[in-house]
PQR file of N, CA, C, O and H, with PARSE charges and radii, in Angstrom:
ATOM      1  N   UNK A   1      52.919 -69.941 -73.128 -0.4000 1.5000
ATOM      2  CA  UNK A   1      50.912 -69.437 -73.316 -0.0000 2.0000
ATOM      3  C   UNK A   1      50.421 -68.883 -71.869  0.5500 1.7000
ATOM      4  O   UNK A   1      50.904 -69.126 -70.763 -0.5500 1.4000
ATOM      5  N   UNK A   2      49.262 -68.027 -72.231 -0.4000 1.5000
ATOM      6  CA  UNK A   2      48.931 -66.773 -71.278 -0.0000 2.0000
ATOM      7  C   UNK A   2      48.099 -67.596 -69.997  0.5500 1.7000
ATOM      8  O   UNK A   2      47.483 -68.550 -70.473 -0.5500 1.4000
ATOM      9  H   UNK A   2      48.870 -67.830 -73.130  0.4000 1.0000
ATOM     10  N   UNK A   3      47.976 -67.513 -68.964 -0.4000 1.5000
ATOM     11  CA  UNK A   3      46.755 -67.641 -68.187 -0.0000 2.0000
ATOM     12  C   UNK A   3      45.428 -66.535 -68.368  0.5500 1.7000
ATOM     13  O   UNK A   3      45.347 -65.358 -68.721 -0.5500 1.4000
ATOM     14  H   UNK A   3      48.476 -66.737 -68.578  0.4000 1.0000
ATOM     15  N   UNK A   4      44.632 -67.382 -68.012 -0.4000 1.5000
ATOM     16  CA  UNK A   4      43.161 -66.647 -68.123 -0.0000 2.0000
ATOM     17  C   UNK A   4      43.101 -65.988 -66.363  0.5500 1.7000
ATOM     18  O   UNK A   4      43.636 -66.244 -65.285 -0.5500 1.4000
ATOM     19  H   UNK A   4      44.698 -68.338 -67.726  0.4000 1.0000
ATOM     20  N   UNK A   5      42.244 -65.159 -66.838 -0.4000 1.5000
ATOM     21  CA  UNK A   5      41.691 -64.089 -65.673 -0.0000 2.0000
ATOM     22  C   UNK A   5      41.336 -65.037 -64.434  0.5500 1.7000
ATOM     23  O   UNK A   5      41.591 -64.670 -63.287 -0.5500 1.4000
ATOM     24  H   UNK A   5      41.809 -64.952 -67.714  0.4000 1.0000
ATOM     25  N   UNK A   6      40.769 -66.208 -64.693 -0.4000 1.5000
ATOM     26  CA  UNK A   6      39.802 -66.734 -63.085 -0.0000 2.0000
ATOM     27  C   UNK A   6      41.052 -67.446 -62.722  0.5500 1.7000
ATOM     28  O   UNK A   6      41.240 -67.437 -61.505 -0.5500 1.4000
ATOM     29  H   UNK A   6      40.561 -66.507 -65.625  0.4000 1.0000
ATOM     30  N   UNK A   7      42.391 -68.350 -63.736 -0.4000 1.5000
ATOM     31  CA  UNK A   7      43.659 -69.003 -63.921 -0.0000 2.0000
ATOM     32  C   UNK A   7      44.477 -68.183 -62.810  0.5500 1.7000
ATOM     33  O   UNK A   7      45.036 -68.714 -61.850 -0.5500 1.4000
ATOM     34  H   UNK A   7      42.238 -68.357 -64.724  0.4000 1.0000
ATOM     35  N   UNK A   8      44.459 -66.715 -63.104 -0.4000 1.5000
ATOM     36  CA  UNK A   8      44.925 -65.764 -62.392 -0.0000 2.0000
ATOM     37  C   UNK A   8      44.746 -65.736 -61.066  0.5500 1.7000
ATOM     38  O   UNK A   8      45.609 -65.983 -60.224 -0.5500 1.4000
ATOM     39  H   UNK A   8      44.005 -66.283 -63.884  0.4000 1.0000
ATOM     40  N   UNK A   9      43.227 -65.327 -60.806 -0.4000 1.5000
ATOM     41  CA  UNK A   9      42.474 -65.361 -59.351 -0.0000 2.0000
ATOM     42  C   UNK A   9      42.551 -66.919 -58.794  0.5500 1.7000
ATOM     43  O   UNK A   9      42.433 -66.940 -57.569 -0.5500 1.4000
ATOM     44  H   UNK A   9      42.526 -65.127 -61.490  0.4000 1.0000
ATOM     45  N   UNK A  10      42.690 -68.000 -59.284 -0.4000 1.5000
ATOM     46  CA  UNK A  10      43.206 -69.301 -58.285 -0.0000 2.0000
ATOM     47  C   UNK A  10      44.592 -69.171 -57.883  0.5500 1.7000
ATOM     48  O   UNK A  10      44.881 -69.653 -56.788 -0.5500 1.4000
ATOM     49  H   UNK A  10      42.785 -67.983 -60.279  0.4000 1.0000
ATOM     50  N   UNK A  11      45.736 -68.469 -58.733 -0.4000 1.5000
ATOM     51  CA  UNK A  11      46.828 -68.761 -58.134 -0.0000 2.0000
ATOM     52  C   UNK A  11      47.284 -67.337 -57.106  0.5500 1.7000
ATOM     53  O   UNK A  11      48.319 -67.361 -56.440 -0.5500 1.4000
ATOM     54  H   UNK A  11      45.501 -68.077 -59.622  0.4000 1.0000
ATOM     55  N   UNK A  12      46.337 -66.135 -57.109 -0.4000 1.5000
ATOM     56  CA  UNK A  12      46.590 -65.673 -56.080 -0.0000 2.0000
ATOM     57  C   UNK A  12      45.679 -66.047 -54.927  0.5500 1.7000
ATOM     58  O   UNK A  12      45.976 -65.859 -53.747 -0.5500 1.4000
ATOM     59  H   UNK A  12      45.496 -66.115 -57.650  0.4000 1.0000
ATOM     60  N   UNK A  13      44.780 -66.479 -55.268 -0.4000 1.5000
ATOM     61  CA  UNK A  13      43.960 -67.062 -53.419 -0.0000 2.0000
ATOM     62  C   UNK A  13      44.941 -67.677 -53.258  0.5500 1.7000
ATOM     63  O   UNK A  13      45.444 -67.217 -52.233 -0.5500 1.4000
ATOM     64  H   UNK A  13      44.539 -66.632 -56.226  0.4000 1.0000
ATOM     65  N   UNK A  14      46.077 -69.120 -53.964 -0.4000 1.5000
ATOM     66  CA  UNK A  14      46.798 -69.917 -53.315 -0.0000 2.0000
ATOM     67  C   UNK A  14      47.478 -68.971 -52.875  0.5500 1.7000
ATOM     68  O   UNK A  14      47.133 -68.798 -51.706 -0.5500 1.4000
ATOM     69  H   UNK A  14      45.669 -69.493 -54.798  0.4000 1.0000
ATOM     70  N   UNK A  15      48.397 -68.132 -53.218 -0.4000 1.5000
ATOM     71  CA  UNK A  15      49.482 -67.447 -52.469 -0.0000 2.0000
ATOM     72  C   UNK A  15      48.739 -66.345 -51.559  0.5500 1.7000
ATOM     73  O   UNK A  15      49.425 -65.497 -50.990 -0.5500 1.4000
ATOM     74  H   UNK A  15      48.677 -68.273 -54.168  0.4000 1.0000
ATOM     75  N   UNK A  16      47.352 -66.356 -51.423 -0.4000 1.5000
ATOM     76  CA  UNK A  16      46.878 -64.858 -50.353 -0.0000 2.0000
ATOM     77  C   UNK A  16      47.091 -63.650 -51.089  0.5500 1.7000
ATOM     78  O   UNK A  16      47.741 -62.740 -50.576 -0.5500 1.4000
ATOM     79  H   UNK A  16      46.795 -67.045 -51.886  0.4000 1.0000
ATOM     80  N   UNK A  17      46.601 -63.545 -52.263 -0.4000 1.5000
ATOM     81  CA  UNK A  17      46.962 -61.992 -52.771 -0.0000 2.0000
ATOM     82  C   UNK A  17      46.134 -61.874 -53.765  0.5500 1.7000
ATOM     83  O   UNK A  17      45.608 -62.807 -54.373 -0.5500 1.4000
ATOM     84  H   UNK A  17      46.073 -64.285 -52.681  0.4000 1.0000
ATOM     85  N   UNK A  18      45.932 -60.199 -54.049 -0.4000 1.5000
ATOM     86  CA  UNK A  18      44.878 -59.838 -54.619 -0.0000 2.0000
ATOM     87  C   UNK A  18      45.674 -59.943 -56.056  0.5500 1.7000
ATOM     88  O   UNK A  18      46.815 -60.335 -56.299 -0.5500 1.4000
ATOM     89  H   UNK A  18      46.360 -59.442 -53.556  0.4000 1.0000
ATOM     90  N   UNK A  19      44.430 -59.341 -57.082 -0.4000 1.5000
ATOM     91  CA  UNK A  19      44.917 -59.016 -58.294 -0.0000 2.0000
ATOM     92  C   UNK A  19      45.850 -58.143 -58.139  0.5500 1.7000
ATOM     93  O   UNK A  19      46.958 -58.667 -58.250 -0.5500 1.4000
ATOM     94  H   UNK A  19      43.503 -59.022 -56.884  0.4000 1.0000
ATOM     95  N   UNK A  20      45.894 -56.527 -57.835 -0.4000 1.5000
ATOM     96  CA  UNK A  20      46.487 -55.716 -57.829 -0.0000 2.0000
ATOM     97  C   UNK A  20      47.959 -56.130 -57.468  0.5500 1.7000
ATOM     98  O   UNK A  20      49.011 -55.866 -58.050 -0.5500 1.4000
ATOM     99  H   UNK A  20      44.994 -56.102 -57.745  0.4000 1.0000
ATOM    100  N   UNK A  21      47.671 -56.995 -56.123 -0.4000 1.5000
ATOM    101  CA  UNK A  21      49.018 -57.274 -55.193 -0.0000 2.0000
ATOM    102  C   UNK A  21      50.041 -58.069 -56.510  0.5500 1.7000
ATOM    103  O   UNK A  21      51.227 -57.904 -56.796 -0.5500 1.4000
ATOM    104  H   UNK A  21      46.817 -57.210 -55.649  0.4000 1.0000
ATOM    105  N   UNK A  22      49.151 -58.821 -57.012 -0.4000 1.5000
ATOM    106  CA  UNK A  22      49.880 -59.649 -57.701 -0.0000 2.0000
ATOM    107  C   UNK A  22      51.201 -59.026 -58.873  0.5500 1.7000
ATOM    108  O   UNK A  22      52.355 -59.412 -59.059 -0.5500 1.4000
ATOM    109  H   UNK A  22      48.188 -58.955 -56.779  0.4000 1.0000
ATOM    110  N   UNK A  23      50.216 -57.681 -59.629 -0.4000 1.5000
ATOM    111  CA  UNK A  23      50.730 -57.061 -60.822 -0.0000 2.0000
ATOM    112  C   UNK A  23      51.416 -55.909 -60.076  0.5500 1.7000
ATOM    113  O   UNK A  23      51.955 -55.163 -60.892 -0.5500 1.4000
ATOM    114  H   UNK A  23      49.278 -57.367 -59.478  0.4000 1.0000
ATOM    115  N   UNK A  24      51.577 -55.520 -58.859 -0.4000 1.5000
ATOM    116  CA  UNK A  24      52.213 -54.198 -58.483 -0.0000 2.0000
ATOM    117  C   UNK A  24      53.804 -54.618 -58.227  0.5500 1.7000
ATOM    118  O   UNK A  24      54.381 -55.544 -57.657 -0.5500 1.4000
ATOM    119  H   UNK A  24      51.138 -56.127 -58.195  0.4000 1.0000
ATOM    120  N   UNK A  25      54.135 -53.600 -58.855 -0.4000 1.5000
ATOM    121  CA  UNK A  25      55.714 -53.138 -59.088 -0.0000 2.0000
ATOM    122  C   UNK A  25      55.910 -53.196 -57.648  0.5500 1.7000
ATOM    123  O   UNK A  25      54.905 -52.736 -57.104 -0.5500 1.4000
ATOM    124  H   UNK A  25      53.666 -52.848 -59.317  0.4000 1.0000
ATOM    125  N   UNK A  26      56.776 -53.565 -56.812 -0.4000 1.5000
ATOM    126  CA  UNK A  26      57.244 -52.972 -55.454 -0.0000 2.0000
ATOM    127  C   UNK A  26      58.730 -52.141 -55.973  0.5500 1.7000
ATOM    128  O   UNK A  26      59.795 -52.588 -56.400 -0.5500 1.4000
ATOM    129  H   UNK A  26      57.592 -53.939 -57.253  0.4000 1.0000
ATOM    130  N   UNK A  27      58.254 -50.765 -55.720 -0.4000 1.5000
ATOM    131  CA  UNK A  27      59.760 -49.735 -56.194 -0.0000 2.0000
ATOM    132  C   UNK A  27      60.195 -49.421 -54.523  0.5500 1.7000
ATOM    133  O   UNK A  27      61.066 -48.561 -54.392 -0.5500 1.4000
ATOM    134  H   UNK A  27      57.389 -50.402 -55.374  0.4000 1.0000
ATOM    135  N   UNK A  28      59.822 -49.857 -53.638 -0.4000 1.5000
ATOM    136  CA  UNK A  28      60.318 -49.994 -52.093 -0.0000 2.0000
ATOM    137  C   UNK A  28      59.499 -49.175 -51.395  0.5500 1.7000
ATOM    138  O   UNK A  28      59.622 -49.244 -50.172 -0.5500 1.4000
ATOM    139  H   UNK A  28      59.114 -50.555 -53.744  0.4000 1.0000
ATOM    140  N   UNK A  29      58.585 -48.311 -51.884 -0.4000 1.5000
ATOM    141  CA  UNK A  29      57.239 -47.057 -51.468 -0.0000 2.0000
ATOM    142  C   UNK A  29      55.856 -47.972 -51.024  0.5500 1.7000
ATOM    143  O   UNK A  29      54.959 -47.255 -50.581 -0.5500 1.4000
ATOM    144  H   UNK A  29      58.485 -48.255 -52.877  0.4000 1.0000
ATOM    145  N   UNK A  30      55.615 -49.079 -51.059 -0.4000 1.5000
ATOM    146  CA  UNK A  30      54.798 -49.683 -51.230 -0.0000 2.0000
ATOM    147  C   UNK A  30      53.890 -49.950 -49.711  0.5500 1.7000
ATOM    148  O   UNK A  30      54.592 -50.666 -48.997 -0.5500 1.4000
ATOM    149  H   UNK A  30      56.344 -49.661 -51.420  0.4000 1.0000
ATOM    150  N   UNK A  31      53.218 -49.772 -49.356 -0.4000 1.5000
ATOM    151  CA  UNK A  31      52.752 -49.751 -48.083 -0.0000 2.0000
ATOM    152  C   UNK A  31      51.204 -50.791 -48.106  0.5500 1.7000
ATOM    153  O   UNK A  31      50.104 -50.550 -48.604 -0.5500 1.4000
ATOM    154  H   UNK A  31      52.648 -49.191 -49.936  0.4000 1.0000
ATOM    155  N   UNK A  32      51.802 -52.214 -47.199 -0.4000 1.5000
ATOM    156  CA  UNK A  32      50.477 -53.285 -47.198 -0.0000 2.0000
ATOM    157  C   UNK A  32      49.836 -52.907 -45.650  0.5500 1.7000
ATOM    158  O   UNK A  32      50.528 -52.617 -44.673 -0.5500 1.4000
ATOM    159  H   UNK A  32      52.695 -52.410 -46.794  0.4000 1.0000
ATOM    160  N   UNK A  33      48.612 -52.970 -45.671 -0.4000 1.5000
ATOM    161  CA  UNK A  33      47.802 -52.520 -44.876 -0.0000 2.0000
ATOM    162  C   UNK A  33      47.212 -54.285 -44.327  0.5500 1.7000
ATOM    163  O   UNK A  33      47.010 -55.238 -45.079 -0.5500 1.4000
ATOM    164  H   UNK A  33      48.050 -53.206 -46.464  0.4000 1.0000
ATOM    165  N   UNK A  34      47.058 -54.250 -42.834 -0.4000 1.5000
ATOM    166  CA  UNK A  34      47.060 -55.504 -42.804 -0.0000 2.0000
ATOM    167  C   UNK A  34      45.153 -55.447 -42.261  0.5500 1.7000
ATOM    168  O   UNK A  34      44.650 -54.383 -41.901 -0.5500 1.4000
ATOM    169  H   UNK A  34      47.223 -53.476 -42.222  0.4000 1.0000
ATOM    170  N   UNK A  35      44.285 -56.873 -42.312 -0.4000 1.5000
ATOM    171  CA  UNK A  35      43.102 -57.047 -42.382 -0.0000 2.0000
ATOM    172  C   UNK A  35      42.441 -56.154 -40.903  0.5500 1.7000
ATOM    173  O   UNK A  35      41.236 -55.927 -40.800 -0.5500 1.4000
ATOM    174  H   UNK A  35      44.694 -57.737 -42.603  0.4000 1.0000
ATOM    175  N   UNK A  36      43.186 -55.839 -40.124 -0.4000 1.5000
ATOM    176  CA  UNK A  36      42.779 -54.917 -38.721 -0.0000 2.0000
ATOM    177  C   UNK A  36      42.360 -53.461 -39.438  0.5500 1.7000
ATOM    178  O   UNK A  36      41.311 -53.027 -39.914 -0.5500 1.4000
ATOM    179  H   UNK A  36      44.166 -56.023 -40.207  0.4000 1.0000
ATOM    180  N   UNK A  37      43.248 -53.113 -39.328 -0.4000 1.5000
ATOM    181  CA  UNK A  37      43.284 -51.726 -41.058 -0.0000 2.0000
ATOM    182  C   UNK A  37      42.593 -50.978 -41.714  0.5500 1.7000
ATOM    183  O   UNK A  37      42.289 -49.786 -41.770 -0.5500 1.4000
ATOM    184  H   UNK A  37      44.100 -53.466 -38.942  0.4000 1.0000
ATOM    185  N   UNK A  38      42.231 -52.722 -42.633 -0.4000 1.5000
ATOM    186  CA  UNK A  38      41.495 -52.306 -43.666 -0.0000 2.0000
ATOM    187  C   UNK A  38      40.045 -51.846 -43.027  0.5500 1.7000
ATOM    188  O   UNK A  38      39.259 -50.904 -43.135 -0.5500 1.4000
ATOM    189  H   UNK A  38      42.478 -53.690 -42.587  0.4000 1.0000
ATOM    190  N   UNK A  39      40.183 -53.219 -42.216 -0.4000 1.5000
ATOM    191  CA  UNK A  39      38.611 -52.767 -41.117 -0.0000 2.0000
ATOM    192  C   UNK A  39      38.315 -51.582 -40.624  0.5500 1.7000
ATOM    193  O   UNK A  39      37.211 -51.047 -40.529 -0.5500 1.4000
ATOM    194  H   UNK A  39      40.822 -53.984 -42.129  0.4000 1.0000
ATOM    195  N   UNK A  40      39.808 -51.032 -40.183 -0.4000 1.5000
ATOM    196  CA  UNK A  40      39.046 -49.723 -39.748 -0.0000 2.0000
ATOM    197  C   UNK A  40      39.447 -48.499 -40.551  0.5500 1.7000
ATOM    198  O   UNK A  40      39.866 -47.564 -39.869 -0.5500 1.4000
ATOM    199  H   UNK A  40      40.705 -51.467 -40.260  0.4000 1.0000
ATOM    200  N   UNK A  41      39.407 -48.340 -41.696 -0.4000 1.5000
ATOM    201  CA  UNK A  41      39.597 -47.389 -42.777 -0.0000 2.0000
ATOM    202  C   UNK A  41      38.188 -47.877 -43.598  0.5500 1.7000
ATOM    203  O   UNK A  41      37.702 -47.006 -44.321 -0.5500 1.4000
ATOM    204  H   UNK A  41      39.066 -49.099 -42.251  0.4000 1.0000
ATOM    205  N   UNK A  42      37.399 -49.351 -43.550 -0.4000 1.5000
ATOM    206  CA  UNK A  42      36.097 -49.462 -44.340 -0.0000 2.0000
ATOM    207  C   UNK A  42      35.310 -48.636 -42.830  0.5500 1.7000
ATOM    208  O   UNK A  42      34.709 -47.630 -43.207 -0.5500 1.4000
ATOM    209  H   UNK A  42      37.794 -50.058 -42.963  0.4000 1.0000
ATOM    210  N   UNK A  43      35.220 -48.810 -41.564 -0.4000 1.5000
ATOM    211  CA  UNK A  43      34.688 -48.020 -40.639 -0.0000 2.0000
ATOM    212  C   UNK A  43      34.648 -46.520 -40.870  0.5500 1.7000
ATOM    213  O   UNK A  43      33.649 -45.845 -41.118 -0.5500 1.4000
ATOM    214  H   UNK A  43      35.708 -49.627 -41.258  0.4000 1.0000
ATOM    215  N   UNK A  44      35.951 -46.100 -40.742 -0.4000 1.5000
ATOM    216  CA  UNK A  44      36.344 -44.588 -41.089 -0.0000 2.0000
ATOM    217  C   UNK A  44      36.044 -44.393 -42.186  0.5500 1.7000
ATOM    218  O   UNK A  44      36.252 -43.183 -42.096 -0.5500 1.4000
ATOM    219  H   UNK A  44      36.763 -46.649 -40.540  0.4000 1.0000
ATOM    220  N   UNK A  45      35.675 -44.527 -43.347 -0.4000 1.5000
ATOM    221  CA  UNK A  45      34.656 -44.153 -44.505 -0.0000 2.0000
ATOM    222  C   UNK A  45      33.658 -44.072 -44.719  0.5500 1.7000
ATOM    223  O   UNK A  45      33.283 -43.605 -45.795 -0.5500 1.4000
ATOM    224  H   UNK A  45      35.505 -45.510 -43.420  0.4000 1.0000
ATOM    225  N   UNK A  46      32.674 -44.565 -43.625 -0.4000 1.5000
ATOM    226  CA  UNK A  46      31.393 -44.584 -43.119 -0.0000 2.0000
ATOM    227  C   UNK A  46      30.490 -43.051 -41.926  0.5500 1.7000
ATOM    228  O   UNK A  46      29.340 -42.765 -41.591 -0.5500 1.4000
ATOM    229  H   UNK A  46      32.978 -44.944 -42.751  0.4000 1.0000
ATOM    230  N   UNK A  47      32.096 -42.408 -41.654 -0.4000 1.5000
ATOM    231  CA  UNK A  47      31.803 -41.857 -40.514 -0.0000 2.0000
ATOM    232  C   UNK A  47      31.381 -40.381 -41.050  0.5500 1.7000
ATOM    233  O   UNK A  47      31.532 -40.143 -42.248 -0.5500 1.4000
ATOM    234  H   UNK A  47      33.030 -42.640 -41.926  0.4000 1.0000
ATOM    235  N   UNK A  48      30.955 -39.577 -40.348 -0.4000 1.5000
ATOM    236  CA  UNK A  48      30.195 -37.989 -40.830 -0.0000 2.0000
ATOM    237  C   UNK A  48      31.275 -37.057 -40.498  0.5500 1.7000
ATOM    238  O   UNK A  48      31.471 -36.842 -39.302 -0.5500 1.4000
ATOM    239  H   UNK A  48      30.832 -39.770 -39.375  0.4000 1.0000
ATOM    240  N   UNK A  49      31.929 -36.530 -41.278 -0.4000 1.5000
ATOM    241  CA  UNK A  49      33.070 -35.338 -41.123 -0.0000 2.0000
ATOM    242  C   UNK A  49      33.108 -35.091 -39.507  0.5500 1.7000
ATOM    243  O   UNK A  49      34.067 -35.514 -38.862 -0.5500 1.4000
ATOM    244  H   UNK A  49      31.770 -36.704 -42.250  0.4000 1.0000
ATOM    245  N   UNK A  50      32.130 -34.455 -38.931 -0.4000 1.5000
ATOM    246  CA  UNK A  50      32.187 -34.890 -37.609 -0.0000 2.0000
ATOM    247  C   UNK A  50      32.792 -36.019 -36.669  0.5500 1.7000
ATOM    248  O   UNK A  50      33.764 -35.897 -35.923 -0.5500 1.4000
ATOM    249  H   UNK A  50      31.351 -34.112 -39.456  0.4000 1.0000
ATOM    250  N   UNK A  51      32.058 -37.066 -36.853 -0.4000 1.5000
ATOM    251  CA  UNK A  51      32.541 -38.346 -36.471 -0.0000 2.0000
ATOM    252  C   UNK A  51      33.763 -38.530 -36.973  0.5500 1.7000
ATOM    253  O   UNK A  51      34.170 -39.561 -36.438 -0.5500 1.4000
ATOM    254  H   UNK A  51      31.268 -37.165 -37.458  0.4000 1.0000
ATOM    255  N   UNK A  52      34.165 -38.328 -37.328 -0.4000 1.5000
ATOM    256  CA  UNK A  52      36.010 -38.429 -38.247 -0.0000 2.0000
ATOM    257  C   UNK A  52      37.001 -37.554 -37.958  0.5500 1.7000
ATOM    258  O   UNK A  52      38.150 -37.713 -38.371 -0.5500 1.4000
ATOM    259  H   UNK A  52      33.835 -37.490 -37.763  0.4000 1.0000
ATOM    260  N   UNK A  53      36.499 -36.225 -36.975 -0.4000 1.5000
ATOM    261  CA  UNK A  53      37.229 -35.670 -37.059 -0.0000 2.0000
ATOM    262  C   UNK A  53      37.217 -35.715 -34.801  0.5500 1.7000
ATOM    263  O   UNK A  53      37.991 -35.204 -33.992 -0.5500 1.4000
ATOM    264  H   UNK A  53      35.566 -36.096 -36.640  0.4000 1.0000
ATOM    265  N   UNK A  54      36.003 -36.541 -34.622 -0.4000 1.5000
ATOM    266  CA  UNK A  54      36.238 -37.278 -33.280 -0.0000 2.0000
ATOM    267  C   UNK A  54      36.902 -38.351 -33.243  0.5500 1.7000
ATOM    268  O   UNK A  54      37.422 -38.271 -32.130 -0.5500 1.4000
ATOM    269  H   UNK A  54      35.375 -36.957 -35.280  0.4000 1.0000
ATOM    270  N   UNK A  55      37.251 -39.320 -33.699 -0.4000 1.5000
ATOM    271  CA  UNK A  55      37.821 -40.244 -33.900 -0.0000 2.0000
ATOM    272  C   UNK A  55      38.961 -40.255 -34.097  0.5500 1.7000
ATOM    273  O   UNK A  55      39.554 -41.320 -33.922 -0.5500 1.4000
ATOM    274  H   UNK A  55      36.828 -39.386 -34.603  0.4000 1.0000
ATOM    275  N   UNK A  56      39.861 -38.810 -34.632 -0.4000 1.5000
ATOM    276  CA  UNK A  56      41.210 -38.430 -34.890 -0.0000 2.0000
ATOM    277  C   UNK A  56      41.437 -37.917 -33.439  0.5500 1.7000
ATOM    278  O   UNK A  56      42.243 -38.395 -32.641 -0.5500 1.4000
ATOM    279  H   UNK A  56      39.379 -37.945 -34.774  0.4000 1.0000
ATOM    280  N   UNK A  57      40.489 -36.730 -33.197 -0.4000 1.5000
ATOM    281  CA  UNK A  57      40.709 -36.521 -31.800 -0.0000 2.0000
ATOM    282  C   UNK A  57      41.100 -37.617 -30.560  0.5500 1.7000
ATOM    283  O   UNK A  57      42.057 -37.426 -29.810 -0.5500 1.4000
ATOM    284  H   UNK A  57      39.834 -36.342 -33.845  0.4000 1.0000
ATOM    285  N   UNK A  58      40.306 -38.659 -30.480 -0.4000 1.5000
ATOM    286  CA  UNK A  58      40.336 -39.797 -29.540 -0.0000 2.0000
ATOM    287  C   UNK A  58      41.241 -40.887 -29.907  0.5500 1.7000
ATOM    288  O   UNK A  58      41.541 -41.661 -28.998 -0.5500 1.4000
ATOM    289  H   UNK A  58      39.529 -38.814 -31.090  0.4000 1.0000
ATOM    290  N   UNK A  59      41.667 -41.064 -30.918 -0.4000 1.5000
ATOM    291  CA  UNK A  59      43.042 -41.501 -31.471 -0.0000 2.0000
ATOM    292  C   UNK A  59      44.322 -40.679 -31.033  0.5500 1.7000
ATOM    293  O   UNK A  59      45.392 -41.182 -30.692 -0.5500 1.4000
ATOM    294  H   UNK A  59      41.423 -40.435 -31.656  0.4000 1.0000
ATOM    295  N   UNK A  60      44.174 -40.000 -31.067 -0.4000 1.5000
ATOM    296  CA  UNK A  60      46.054 -38.314 -30.990 -0.0000 2.0000
ATOM    297  C   UNK A  60      45.864 -38.191 -29.069  0.5500 1.7000
ATOM    298  O   UNK A  60      46.603 -37.473 -28.396 -0.5500 1.4000
ATOM    299  H   UNK A  60      43.304 -39.592 -31.344  0.4000 1.0000
ATOM    300  N   UNK A  61      44.869 -38.947 -28.544 -0.4000 1.5000
ATOM    301  CA  UNK A  61      44.776 -38.326 -26.964 -0.0000 2.0000
ATOM    302  C   UNK A  61      45.301 -39.830 -26.700  0.5500 1.7000
ATOM    303  O   UNK A  61      45.817 -39.846 -25.582 -0.5500 1.4000
ATOM    304  H   UNK A  61      44.268 -39.530 -29.091  0.4000 1.0000
ATOM    305  N   UNK A  62      45.362 -41.102 -27.312 -0.4000 1.5000
ATOM    306  CA  UNK A  62      46.001 -42.745 -26.920 -0.0000 2.0000
ATOM    307  C   UNK A  62      47.275 -42.378 -26.306  0.5500 1.7000
ATOM    308  O   UNK A  62      48.035 -43.252 -25.889 -0.5500 1.4000
ATOM    309  H   UNK A  62      44.943 -41.090 -28.220  0.4000 1.0000
TER
END
C-alpha cells in the first residue's frame, strides 16, 4: 500500500520532520539547521547588499 501525500505529511508531523527531510538520503554531508539559524537566514535574506555586508562585518568582529 502506498501512502497519500496527506498521510505522509501526518507521519512527518508526528516525527517532527518536513517532507524534504523524510525523503532526504543522508550521504554524510547533510547539514541540519536549527530554528534559530533558519530565523537568522530569513532575516538576512531581506537585507540590502550594504546591510548584509555590515551584518557580516559585525559577526566577524564578535
